[in-house]
KEKOLDO-773516 format. One record per residue: z, y, x of N, C-alpha, C, O in turn; residue in one letter. Coordinates in steps of 0.2 Angstrom, whole numbers, plus 5000, padded with zeros to 4 digits. Example, Ala and Ser with C-alpha at 12.3 -4.5 7.8 and 13.67 -1.06 7.14 Angstrom:
503949725066503949785062503949845066504249835071a
503549895064503649955068503950005064504050065067s
END
This chain:
454253305005454253304998453753354996453853414998m
453253334992452553384989453253434985453753414982t
453153504987453253554981452653594974452053604973m
453353604971452653634966452553714968453053754968y
451653714970451553764973451353824968451253874971t
451253824963450653874959450253824957449953874954e
449853764956449353744957448453814953448553864949p
448153794954447553844956447253824951446953874949e
447253774947446853774939447653744933448253724933t
447053774927447453754924447853674923448453654924h
447153624922447253564924447553544930447553484929q
447653554936448353564938448853554939449153514943a
449253614935449853634931449653584924449953614919r
449453534922449353514916449653434918449953394914q
449353424926449453354928450353374930450853334929e
450253444933451153414935451553404931451853354931w
451653454925451853454919452353394915452953374914l
451353344914451353284911451953244918452553224917y
451553224923452253184927452753184927453153134926s
452953274928453753264925454153224921454753214923r
453653224913453653194908453953104910454453074909v
453153094913453352994912453753014916454253014913m
453953054924454453014929455253024925455752984926t
455253074923456153094919456152994915456552954916y
455552994908455652944907455652854911455852804910r
455352884915455452814920455752794922455852734922l
456252854925457052864927457552844923458052804925l
457552854919457852844911457752774910458152734911s
457252754908457152674904457452614912457552554913e
457552654914457452584923458352594924458552564929m
458752634920459452614918459752634912460352654911l
459252634906459252604899459052514898459352484894e
458652494902457852464900458252384906458452394911r
458352334903458352294908457552274910457052274906k
457552264916457052244919456352184921456052164926p
456452174909455852104911455352124914455152174917t
454752044911454152054914453952094912453452114915l
454052134906453552134903453652234906453152254908s
454252264905454452304907454352324914454352384916k
454352264919453952274927453352294925453152344929l
452752274920452252264920452152374918451952424921i
452552354911452752434910452352494917451852524918e
453152484919453452524923452852524930452752564935w
452452464930452152484937451352534937451152564942k
451152524928450752554928450752644925450352684923k
451852654927451952734925451752744930451352794931e
452052714938452152744943451552744947451352784951a
451052704945450352714947450052784944449552814947s
450152804938449952864935450252914935449952964933k
451052904938451352994940450652984949450153024951i
450952934951450652964958449852974959449653014964n
449552934955448852984954448853074953448453104956r
449553094947449653154946449753194953449453244955l
450153174956450553234961450853164969451153114970f
450353224973450853164980451453194979451753244978t
451753094980452453104983452553074987452053054990n
453253064989453452994994454152964992454652964995d
454052944987454752894984454452844985453952824983y
454952834988454852724990454752724980454252714978a
455152734978455152694972454652684967454552634964l
454352744967453552754963452952714967452452714964l
453052704973452552644978452852594977452452544977h
453552574977453952494976453452494969452952464969t
453652514964453352484959452652474956452352434952l
452352534959451552534958451252444964450952394962e
451552454970451252404972451452344971451152294973n
452152324964452252254962451652214963451052224961t
451852134968451252094964451652054959452252034958m
451152054955450952024949450951944948451051904943l
450951914954450851854954451651794957451851734956n
451851854962452751824958453051874953453651894955d
452851904948453151964945453651924942454251944943i
453551854937454151814935454651814939455151824936m
454651794945455251794949455351854949455751884945q
455251874952455751944953456051984947456652004947y
455452014940455951994933456551954934456951984931a
456751894937457251854935457751894939458051934936r
457751884944458151934952458352004946458952004944q
457752044945458052124945458552114938459052154937e
458352044931458752064926459552024928459952044924c
459651994932460151944934460652024936461252024934a
460352094942460752114945460752174941461152214942e
460452194936460552224933461052184925460852204921y
461652134923461452124920462352114926462952094923s
462352124931462652114938463152174934463652164931q
462452234936462952324939463052374933463352424932l
462752324928462952374923463052334914463252354909f
462952274915463352244909463852204907464052194901e
464152174914464652144916465152194919465652164918q
465152274922465652314922465852284928466452294927g
465752244933466152184939465952234946466352214950q
465652254947465152294954465152374953465352404958h
464852404948464752484949465652494947465952464942v
466052524950466452564951466652604946467252614944s
466152654941465952684937465252674934464752654936y
465452704925464752664923464252714922464552774921p
463652714922463252774922463452824917463052824912p
463952864917464252894912464452974914464952944917q
464453034915464453074916465253094916465553124920a
465553084910466253094912466653064914467253074915s
466453014917466752964921466952974928467252934932y
466653034929466453074935466753154934466853184940y
466953194929466853244928467353264924467553324923l
467853194922468553234916468653174918468353124920t
469353184915469653124917469753064908469353064903n
470053024909470352974902470353004895470052974890e
470753074894470653094891470353144889470453174884q
469753144893469153204892468753174889468653204884g
468353104890468153084889467753114883467453164883r
468053064876467653084870467553164870466953164869t
467753214871467853304870467153284874466753284870a
466953274880466353304885466053274881465853294876y
465853204882465253174876465053254869464553284869e
465553254865465553294862465353364863465253404859a
465253384868464753454872464153414875463753434871v
463953394877463453334876463053354872462453374870v
463653344869462953294860462753384858462253404856n
463253424858463353504854462453524858461953544855a
462553504866461653514867461153494866460653524868v
461153434863460553414861460353444857459853474857y
461053434849460853474843460453544843460153564838a
460653594852460353684849459953674852459553724853r
459753604854458753594855458253564851457653544852a
458753554844458453504840458553434842458053404841g
458953394845458653324846459453284844460053294846i
458853224840459553194841459353094842459053074837a
459553054847459453004848459652954846460252954846f
459252894844459352824841459452784845458952754847k
460052774848460152754854460352674849460552664844k
459852604857460052554855460352504857460452444855m
460552524863461252494864461752494865462052454869d
462252564861462852604857462952624867463252584870h
462552684871462452714873462752764872462852774866e
463152814877463552874876463052924877462552914880t
463252984873462753044873462753084882462253124884d
463453064886463553064893462853004896462553024901d
462652954894462452874898461952944903461853004902h
461652914907461352964913460352934910459852954911i
460552864907460052864902459852914898459252944897g
460252924894459952964889459853034890459553074887i
460253064896460253134898459453144902459153194902e
459353094905458553094906457953114903457453154903l
458253044896457753044892457753114888457353144885e
458553154889458353214885458053274889458053324886f
457953254895457553294903456653284897456353334894m
456653194898455753194896455453244891454953284891a
456053224887455853294880455853334879455553364875l
456353394884456053444888455553464890455353514892l
455453414892454753444899454253414892453753454890a
454253384891453753364887453753424881453153444881e
454053444878453953504879453453584880453153624877r
453653564888453253634889452853614891452453664891s
452553544894451753554895451453554888450853574887a
451653534883451353564877451453624875451153644870e
451953674878451853744876451353784880451253764886t
451253834878450353884880450653914885451253934884d
450353924891450653954898450953974903451153974909m
450754014894451054124897451554124890451654184890h
451754114886452054114882452754114884453054084889s
453154164877453954174879454154094879454654074883s
454054054876454354014875454553934880455053904880s
453853944885453853904892454353934895454853894897r
454454004895455054014900455754004897456253994901k
456054014889456353984887456753914888457353894891m
455953874884456153794888456253774899456753744901i
455853784901456053814908456853824909457253794913a
456953884904457653894908458453864905459053874908q
458153844897458653784896458453714902458853674901m
458153694905458153634907458553644914459053614917q
458253714915458753714923459553714924459953704928i
459653754917460553764913460753644913461153594914e
460253654911460353564911460553524916461053494917f
460053544918460053514926460653534932460853494936l
460753574929461153604933462153594932462753584935e
461853604926462753574923462853534921463453504922h
462253484918462553414916462153334920462153274919y
461953374924461653304928461853314936462153264939l
461553394939461653374943462553354950462653334955i
462853384945463753374948464053324947464653314949p
463453274944463953204944463553164949463853134953w
462753144949462053124947462253114956462053054956v
462453124961462453124968463153074968463153034973p
463453084966464153034966463852974963463952924967s
463652974957463652894958462952864959462952804958f
462352904961461852864965462052824970461852764972c
462852874975463052854981463452784980463652734984a
463552794975463952724972463552674971463652614973e
462952694967462452634967462252624971462152564970l
461952634975461752624981461852584989461552564993g
462752584986462852544991463452484988463852454992k
463152484981463552424979462952364977462952304977t
462352404975461752354973461552324978461552344984t
461452244976460952214981459952234982459552224987c
459652254976459252264975458852314979459052374978s
458252314983457952394985457652434975457752484972p
457452394973457052434965457952484963457952544960l
458452454965458952494960459152534967459252594966y
459352524973459252554980458952614979459352674980r
458152604979457552684979457652704973457552764972e
458052664968458152734960458652794963458752854962w
459052744966459752784968459752824972460152864972a
459152824978459052874984458152914979457952954983q
457852914974457352964971457953014968458053064971m
458352994962458453034958458853094961458553144961l
459353084964459653154967459253194967459353244964p
458553184974458353234978457853254971457653314969t
457653204968457153214964457253304960456953344960y
457953284956458053324950458253404954458353454951l
458453394961458753454966457753504966457653554964q
457353464969456853474969456553504961456053544961h
456853484957456553494950456853554947456553574942d
457453574948457853644947457153684950456853714946v
456953694959456753734962455853774958455553824958q
455653704956454953694954455153744946454653784944e
455553744943455853734935455653834938455253874937l
456353834944456253954946455853954945455653984941q
455253914950454853954951454253994945454054044945q
454253934939454053934934454354024931454054074931i
454854004929455154064925455054134931454854174928v
455054144935455054164942454254224939454154284939n
453854154938453254184937453054214930452654254928r
453554184926453454234918453954274919453654324916l
454354294920454654344920454154414924454454464924t
END
């Protein structure tokens, strides 16, 4: 896996920063939205852009980029059916894709969601949820990271704001994503019949761990 090693040019730094925005958005959407024909085409394009911006060996990104258009309609039908079984019918995955199911008991779930909502509020972010997602849903948490990543990309390279935003992302990753994502992804990986969702489950924990390390390098450089 390619690690962040202080790109030599401003353009290289910006490309890496924007690749983070696109990666978090893609990972978020894949568990918030059904893989319809239009979505698969959109994700194929996004994966291609990400692959151009930084070298990686994530199977998911290469699978999406290499999706064949001549049989994509059948592929979309199959993956939509799998998505429904996994996340809409509630029969296959032992726990929903929500942090509180892994980090607290039934009585504490509402309180935990309120804690996560407060984190969003402190960052000045509020979500318009289209499908009644909770604030601790994996898609919402990854979307939050995408928005913070976008702020990083649009902030002056040497400003104190960039350090602050990087620290905010590290804190969210370490306290609100990494503690439960590996368990959820392990459950998803052993349950799904779809290579697409299996590769998603393989990529996410690794990507989060690498991203923490990369963000820490930014903080160290700006200290």
